C-alpha positions as CSV (number, residue, x, y, z in Angstrom):
1,M,0.0,0.0,0.0
2,A,1.4,3.4,-0.9
3,D,2.1,5.7,2.1
4,I,2.3,9.5,1.8
5,G,4.5,9.5,4.9
6,Y,7.2,7.6,3.0
7,I,6.9,9.9,0.0
8,S,7.2,13.0,2.3
9,A,10.3,11.5,3.9
10,E,11.9,10.9,0.5
11,L,11.2,14.5,-0.5
12,G,12.7,15.9,2.7
13,A,15.8,17.5,1.2
14,L,13.8,19.5,-1.4
15,P,13.1,23.2,-1.1
16,P,9.7,23.6,0.8
17,D,7.8,25.0,-2.3
18,Q,8.9,22.0,-4.4
19,K,8.1,19.5,-1.7
20,R,4.6,21.0,-1.2
21,A,3.8,20.7,-4.9
22,I,5.1,17.2,-5.3
23,E,3.3,16.0,-2.0
24,A,0.1,17.6,-3.2
25,S,0.4,15.7,-6.5
26,F,0.9,12.4,-4.7
27,R,-1.9,13.0,-2.3
28,Y,-4.3,13.7,-5.2
29,T,-3.1,10.6,-7.1
30,L,-3.2,8.2,-4.1
31,S,-6.6,9.4,-2.9
32,N,-8.1,9.2,-6.4
33,L,-6.7,5.9,-7.7
34,S,-9.4,4.1,-9.6
35,L,-9.9,1.1,-11.9
36,G,-12.8,2.8,-13.7
37,A,-15.7,1.4,-15.6
38,V,-15.7,-2.2,-17.0
39,E,-15.7,-1.7,-20.8
40,H,-14.2,-4.0,-23.4
41,Q,-10.6,-3.1,-24.2
42,K,-10.8,0.1,-22.2
43,R,-7.7,1.0,-20.1
44,A,-8.2,1.0,-16.4
45,T,-8.4,4.7,-15.3
46,N,-5.1,4.9,-13.3
47,L,-3.4,1.6,-14.1
48,Q,-1.6,0.0,-17.1
49,A,-4.3,-2.6,-17.3
50,Y,-7.3,-3.2,-19.6
51,F,-10.8,-4.6,-19.2
52,L,-11.8,-7.4,-21.6
53,N,-15.3,-8.9,-22.1
54,S,-15.8,-12.3,-23.6
55,T,-18.0,-15.4,-23.5
56,T,-16.9,-18.9,-22.6
57,P,-17.3,-21.6,-25.3
58,A,-20.4,-23.7,-25.6
59,D,-18.3,-26.8,-24.7
60,A,-16.9,-26.9,-21.1
61,N,-13.1,-26.9,-20.7
62,T,-12.4,-26.0,-24.3
63,E,-9.4,-23.7,-24.8
64,F,-10.3,-20.2,-26.1
65,S,-8.3,-17.0,-26.5
66,I,-9.0,-13.3,-26.2
67,A,-7.0,-10.6,-28.0
68,H,-5.8,-8.3,-25.2
69,G,-4.7,-5.2,-27.2
70,L,-1.8,-4.3,-24.9
71,A,1.5,-3.1,-26.1
72,S,3.3,-5.9,-24.3
73,T,2.6,-9.4,-22.9
74,P,0.4,-9.1,-19.8
75,N,1.4,-10.6,-16.5
76,L,-2.0,-11.2,-14.8
77,I,-5.7,-11.5,-15.2
78,L,-8.3,-10.6,-12.6
79,P,-12.0,-11.7,-13.0
80,V,-14.3,-8.7,-12.4
81,A,-18.1,-8.3,-12.1
82,A,-19.4,-4.8,-13.0
83,L,-21.8,-3.8,-10.2
84,N,-23.9,-1.7,-12.6
85,Q,-24.7,-4.7,-14.8
86,V,-27.5,-6.9,-13.5
87,G,-26.5,-10.5,-14.0
88,A,-22.8,-9.8,-14.2
89,Q,-20.8,-12.8,-13.0
90,V,-17.4,-14.1,-12.2
91,V,-16.8,-17.5,-13.9
92,P,-14.1,-20.0,-13.2
93,L,-11.1,-19.5,-15.5
94,T,-8.0,-21.5,-16.0
95,V,-4.9,-20.3,-17.9
96,T,-4.1,-23.0,-20.5
97,R,-0.9,-21.5,-21.7
98,A,1.3,-18.4,-21.2
99,A,-0.1,-15.2,-22.6
100,D,1.8,-13.8,-25.6
101,D,2.0,-10.4,-27.2
102,K,-1.4,-10.7,-28.8
103,R,-3.7,-13.0,-26.8
104,I,-4.5,-14.6,-23.5
105,Y,-5.4,-18.4,-23.4
106,L,-8.1,-19.8,-21.1
107,R,-10.6,-22.5,-20.4
108,S,-13.7,-22.6,-18.2
109,S,-16.1,-25.2,-16.8
110,S,-18.9,-22.7,-17.4
111,T,-20.5,-22.8,-20.8
112,G,-21.8,-19.8,-22.9
113,A,-21.2,-17.5,-19.9
114,A,-20.5,-13.8,-20.5
115,F,-17.7,-12.4,-18.3
116,S,-15.2,-9.6,-17.8
117,V,-11.6,-9.6,-16.7
118,L,-8.9,-7.0,-16.1
119,V,-5.6,-7.8,-17.8
120,G,-2.3,-6.1,-17.0
């Protein structure tokens, strides 16, 4: 967790006016960090991560892939359920192979289920 006290201590040697400006910027950023709305291939508001929407295949445990649209290979996937969408759900997902620079590879025991993830 980010701590403004740590940041203030690191800025201690700066002239007071510079320190105040930088601390104010960090306070604003840390208190307004947000993932944002869940929309397909939309970047998270304050993070280098993107939301993806997809649907699991009709056959359970069949590998499928999703184009992620990132500039580099992602490191993680987080299932999300948009709280403003009635019926939004988190489905079980298993990574079937390492992501590459274009796609993520998954399978699910759920069939024909719409879902959203955050990839970063």
